[in-house]
Every structure is written in C-alpha cells, then in structure tokens.
N, C-alpha and C positions, 0 to 999 in steps of 0.2 A: 264779551257777550253779556246780555242782561241777566241780572240776579234771578229774576223769576224763572227764566228759561233754564238756568243752571239748577235751581232747586227742584224744578219739575223733573228734569232729566236725572238728577241724582236720586230723587225719591223713587222713581220707577226702576232705576238700575240697582240701587243698593238695598232697597227694602223688600223686593219681590222675588219669589222663587220661580224658576221655570218648571212648572208642574207638568205631569204627564198629560198627554193629549187624550181627551175623551170627546167624542163627537156624536152627532145625531144627524139625521137627514135634515136638509135645510128647512127650517120651520116656516119661513115666510111670514114676515110681520105684516099683518093686515093694515096697520096704520101707516106704514111707510112703503110706497111702491118700489122705490129703489133704495136698497140699503147695503150695497156692496160696491167697491171700486177696484178695478183692475187697471194697472198702468203698465205699458210696455213700450220700450224704446229700441228701435232698430239702429244701432250705433253707427254702422258704416254708411248709412244713407240709402235713399231710394232715388231712382232716376225720374226726375220731374218732367223730362221731355215726353214721357209716356203717360202723363196724367190726363184725364178727360178734359176736353175744351168746352163742351156744352155743360150747362148748369141746370139746377132745378130738379123737379121730379122726373123729367123725361130725358135726363142726361144719358149719353152713350158711353158705356164703360170702355176700357181698353184691356189689352192682354195682361197688363200688370195685375188688374183686379178681377180677372176671369175666375180665379178660385173662389171669390166672394160673390159671384153673380147670383147664386141661389139664395143668398142672404141679403139682397139689396133692400128688402123691406125692414131689415133689422139694423141698418147702420146708416150714418150720414158721413159722407166724405167731405172733409174740409181741406182746401188747398190754398196755395199762395199766401201762406203764413210765414213770417220771418222768425229767425232766432237771433240770439246775441252771441253765440259762441263761435268756435272754430273747430278744426279737426281734433284738437286736444281737449276740448270742453264738451264733447258730445254727451257725456254722462249726465250733464246738468239739465236734461230735457224737461224735467218736472220741477226744477228749482231755478228758474231764470229770473233772478232778482235784478240783474244789471249785466252790463258787459262783464264777462267772466275774468277780465283782468283785475276785477275787484271782488274776489270770492268772499271777503269779509262781510259783504252786504247780504249774503244768502241767509235766509231764515228757514222756516218750515217748508218742506216740499209739499206738493199736491197730496201725495199719499199720507203724509203725516198729519196734515190738516183734517183729512177725512178720518184718519185713525183716531184723532182726538174726539171726533164726533160719533164714530161708529164702533171704535175698537173695544170698548168696555163691555160689549155684548157677547164677546167671544174670548176664548182662552188666549189666542195669539192676536194681538192688536194690529200687527202689520208684518207681513212677510216680505222681506227684501232679498231679491235673488239676482245674482250676476254671474256670468260665465267666465269672467277673468277676475283675478284677485286685485281689486282696486276699490276705492271708496269715492262717494260723491253722487250716487244715484238717488239717495234718500237723505233728507236732512231734518233735524229736529233742534230747534233753538240755536241754529247756526252751526251745529256740529254734524258731521257726516256720520251716518249709521253704517256700521260694518255689514256688508251683505253676506249671505250664504253663497258659497261658490262651488258647492259639490252636491250632486243629486242625492247621494247616499246620506249626506248630512241633512239635507232638506227633508228627506223621507223620515229620518230619525226625529227631526224637530217636530214634524206633524204627527207621526204615528208611533214614536218610540215607546218601548216598554220600560217602565221604571217601577220601583217599589212604591205602591200606593200608600202604605202605612207610613213609610219614612217621609214621604212628601206631605202627608197630613200633619205629621209632627213638626216639620219645618214651617209649614204654613201657620200653625198655632204659635210657634215661636215668633214669627214675623208680626203676627197680630199683637202679641204681648209687647213687643218692642214698639210698635206703632202707638199703642195705648199709652205706654209710659212716656213716650216722646211728646204726645199730645198734652198729657197732664203737666209735664214740666214746662212746656211752652205756654200753657194757660196761666200757670203761676207766675211765670216771668213777665207776662204781658201786663200785669198790674203794677209793675215797678220799672218801667222803661220810658224813655223819652218819646215824643211824638214821632221823630224820625225812625227810631228803632221799632216803634209800633207798626210803621209801614212795612218794615222788613219782616216783622213777625207775621203780618197779614199774608205776605208772599209765601212765607214758610207754611202757614196753615193751608194755603192753596195747594202747595205741593203735597201736604199730608192728605188732603181730600182726594187728590188724584191717586195716591198710593192706596187709600182706603177703597176706592172704586175698583182698583185692580185686584185687591185681596178678595173683595166680594165676588168679583168675576171668577177668580180661581176657586173659591168655595163652591160656586154653582157647578163648575165643571168637575170637581173632585168626585162627585157622586154619580156622574154620567157613565153609561156603559161604554167600555172601550171599543174603538173601531179597529177591526183587523182587515187590512187590504194587502194584496200582493204588490210588490214593487213593479211599477209600469215601465219596464225596460223594453228595448228593441221595438220602438215604435215604427210601424210600417206604413208607407204611403203607396197608393196606386200609381205606378210609374208607366202604365200603359199609355202610349201615345206621346210620352215626354221625349224631349231631345236627349241625346247622350249626355250632354253636360248637366241638364236638369236632373237626370237619373242619378248622376254621381253626387249631386248635392243632397238629394233626398235620402241617399243611403250612406252619407258621410257620418262618421262616428260623432263628430262634434255637433253637427246639425241634429243628429238623433238625440244627443244628450239634452239639447235645448227643448226638443219636443217632450222629453221626459219631465223637464222642469214644468212645462205647461200642464201636463197631465197631473202632476202632483198639486199644482196650484188649483186646478179644477176640483180635485178631491177635497182640498182644504175648504173651498167654497161650498161644495156639495154637503159636507158633513158639518158645516157651520163652525169650523175650527178657527177660521179667520174671515173677516169681511173686507180686508184691504190687502192688496199685494202690489208689488212693484218689481218688474223684471227687466233686466238690461242685458244685451249681448253685443259684443263686437269682437270679431276675430277675422283671420284671413283664411277661412276654410275654402278649399278649392281655389285659392287665389282671388277671392272676392275683392279684397281691398286693392290688390294689384290691378285687377280688371277695372276697378272704378277709376283708376288713373289713366286708363286707355279708352275712356268713354268717347273720345273724339273719333276713334276709328271703329269700323263696323264690328269687328270681332269683340272688342271690349264693350261696345254698346249692347250687343245682343246678349252677351254673358251677364251683363249688369241687369238687364230686363229679366232674364231667367232666374237670377238670384232673387229679384223682387217677387217673382211668382212663387218661389219656394217659401219665402217669408209669408206670403199671403195664404199659401196652403196650410202652413202651421197655424196661422191666425184663424182660418176657416174651421180647422179641426177643433180648435179650442172653443170657438163660438158655437159650433154645432153641439158640442158636449153640454154647454150651458143651456142651449135651447131645448135639448132633448130631456132635460131634467125637470120634472114637474115639482112644484112646491105645494105645500098644504094650503096656501092661500088661493090656489087655483090657477096660477100662472106658471111661468117657467123661471129657471134660475137666471136666464138671460134678461128677462123682464126686470129682475131685481138687481142686476149688476151693470153699472156704468163702466164700459170698457173704453179706455183711451189708448189707442195705438198710434205712435208717432215715429218719426225718424228725424234725428237731430241734424242731419246734413242733407243737402240736395245735390244729387249727382246730375250734371247736365253738360251738354256740349258747350254751352255758353260759359258757365262758371267752373267747369271741371269737376273734380271729385269731392270738393269740400265747400259747396256753396251754402248760402243761408237765405236765399231770396224766396224759395218756394218749398216750404216744408208742409207735409200733410199731417192731419190728425184724423184718424178714423174714430168716430164716436159711435159705439155699438151698444145695443141693449138699453136698459135703464128706463124704458117706457117713453122715450122721446118719439117725436113724430119723424120717422126716418124716411128712407128711400129717396134721397136727394143728394146733390152735389152743391156745396157752397164754395164759391171761389172768392176769397177775401181780396182786399185791395193791395196787398203786398207790403203794407206798412204795419198792419195789425200783427200782433204776435200771438203765440199759442196761449198765453195766459188769459186772454179773453174767453177762449173756449174752455179752459180749465175752470175759470171762475163760474161760468154757466153750469158746468158739471157739478162743482162743489155746492152751488146754491140748489141745484136739483136734488142733491142728496140731503138737503136740509141744513147745511152749514150756514150759519147766520153771519156772512161776511159781505162787505160791499166792494172789496177789491182783492186781488191776489197779485203780489209782486208788481210787475210793470204793466198790469192790465189797464186798459183805458176805458173799457166798458164790458158788460157781460154780453157775450155773443148770443145772437138770436138763433138758437138751434131748433 
C-alpha cells in the first residue's frame, strides 16, 4: 500500500477518539444542493428479466419496481451495466477497481471518496453497515473497513450515552499529542534529505486530516444530545401481497435490515453522518436457493417477489428522506444522493450469478429524474458512481475503471 494512504489511515485511527453522538436536525447547506451519500448493495442479486424494456421519461415500469412507482419523479433507473465480480465478490459493488481476482488493486470505495469530501462536517464521517460478519464493502487506502453487523451496536454508535466530561478530557489529550507531534516534525524537517522531506510532507498531510477530525469532534461536543427510541419491529402493509411476500416482509432477518435503514435515516436526519454504506446478503426464506431455480416458474416468481420486498424497503427509506424538510427549504432526499445497486443479475439466460445486466437506482440529490437509462452492456457502474461523486462536489476525473462520467 502507498505510504500516504497508510499515514492517513493511521492518523485517523490512532489519534482520534470516538466521541459521544450529539446531533441536530439536518441543517441544510445552502451552498451545496446535495451533501449526503447513501450506498446500498443487494448482494444476492435482482432478476434482470423483469427490468423495463422502454427507456426515457415515458418508460413503463414493471412489477419489480411497483413499490417505487409513487417516487418515479425522484429517481433514475439505470440498467444494462456490467460488473467485474462473481458470486463470491458481490460485496465489492462500490469498489470495483478491476477483476476481483486482483483485490490488491482496490483503493478507496465510493463512500470513502465521498467521506473524504463530506465527512468532516459531521461527527461520524462514514457509517458502514453489513448484515453478515465479513469485510470488503467499504475500502480506504486499499484496506477494508470493518462494518457494523448488529443493529444494537449501530444504535449505540449513533445515539450511545457516554460521559461527556471524560470525552472532553480525552479530546484535549489528543490535541496535545497532535500539537507535540507537529512541533517535532517541523524541527525534524530542517535537517533531513530531499527524499525524507517528501515523506514528511506526507506525514504533515495525515496530521492535517487528524486536525480536521479533532475540530469536527470539538464542534459536536457542545451540541445537545439526541434521544430517540430504538426503531424495532418495522411493519409493512401486507394487504394484497402473496403468501410468500408476506412471509418475507415479516421475516426476522428482513425486519432487522429495515431497522438498519431506519437508523441510517436518523443519522442523516440529525446530521450525525453524511455518508453511509449498507450491504446485505443472506438466504432468508430461501432467497438464495430460489435464485438458483430461476429457470423454473416457481423459482422465477419467488425471485421477483423477493425483489419487490427489497424495493418496498427502498421506498420506505426514500419516503422518510422525502418527508423530512430541511432549513434550506427542500427535503432531505434533495440533499442525499442515493445509489442502490445489485452486484449480481439473476436471469434465465445467465442463471443466479450473472454480471451482464446490473441495475443502479440513482435517487434524490437534485438530479433530473423520472427516467430509465439503458446502457450499452459494456459500461460499468463506475461511470454512474463518477457522475454521482462529481455531483457531490468531489473534484475527480475518474473513478476506478470508469471510462467516462455517465450523463444522468
């Protein structure tokens, strides 16, 4: 790994305390229309056989996206995008730097690039959440970030109660350590070679990032603490749903994922974080098993109903963002670029683990929505991600294997 990335990671990890969470209603930055990023990957895949065939503003939706129908003006559906992975690499949806047989090429994921731009305005720079205990959904400097894998732990991370005085003392200690380190480095810089000077410049860069994080923590230390109830037992309206879809919507594991999304919404609402990345892959109600039976009628229908359940979760999350007004006069959805994708394409042609037709739902963020864009099948999702990052104000010309910024 590169020295600069190591120093930055080490500086943020070793120098900074995890302070208690203090929040406020989303303040809404008048100078930045979109200043939040939400990433979500549906790990087991979605059935591309039921994606819309018509494109543009007048496209006809399908049963898969029926739960999102009332939100058509708030999202753009992108399809026919390829990925580089396989069944065992679905977690890399936001960090596709190459064929995943070469994971050493992975650098910063989409959410981490956004966090480097937006994360210093909030206490938590990036919330990474996953429903199974694995790593690889979020990356910084070529290193995988360990995700939170429990809803209670996530709740504690966002709204946990801690001793404010002790945290203030710890923060003051960290500031003293940072000041001493900076002074020593400056004295050393007058007596080193040109090559070592370059290394010291890299070190100073890491110190500046640490200083930004400390300043961020100081701002939040004086904020009023937010007290919210734990949002468990999420209920969906199952009227008119098939028996199988009802079982999904009341499944314990599915419910926990809905709780994750509720907690991430609250983190956005109270401006505790502006970047989040959530991933889920499991065999609830035999979803993974059914995806292997997509060629027969029963497996196909169950796969479509599972996709509908995912879209019901997605619609519920987007509705919460849309119903939350900001002080800037818009909604939280206006300020949040949402990227919802699926790493795998389930189809009768490719079977359960295809890569030819992956979707990305781009919602919110102030884009011109209400359309379906069908790409050429060779473009990858990084073109869409690049457009989203640039829209958020990230000054980058490319991302990973992108060939161009998608015209959203």
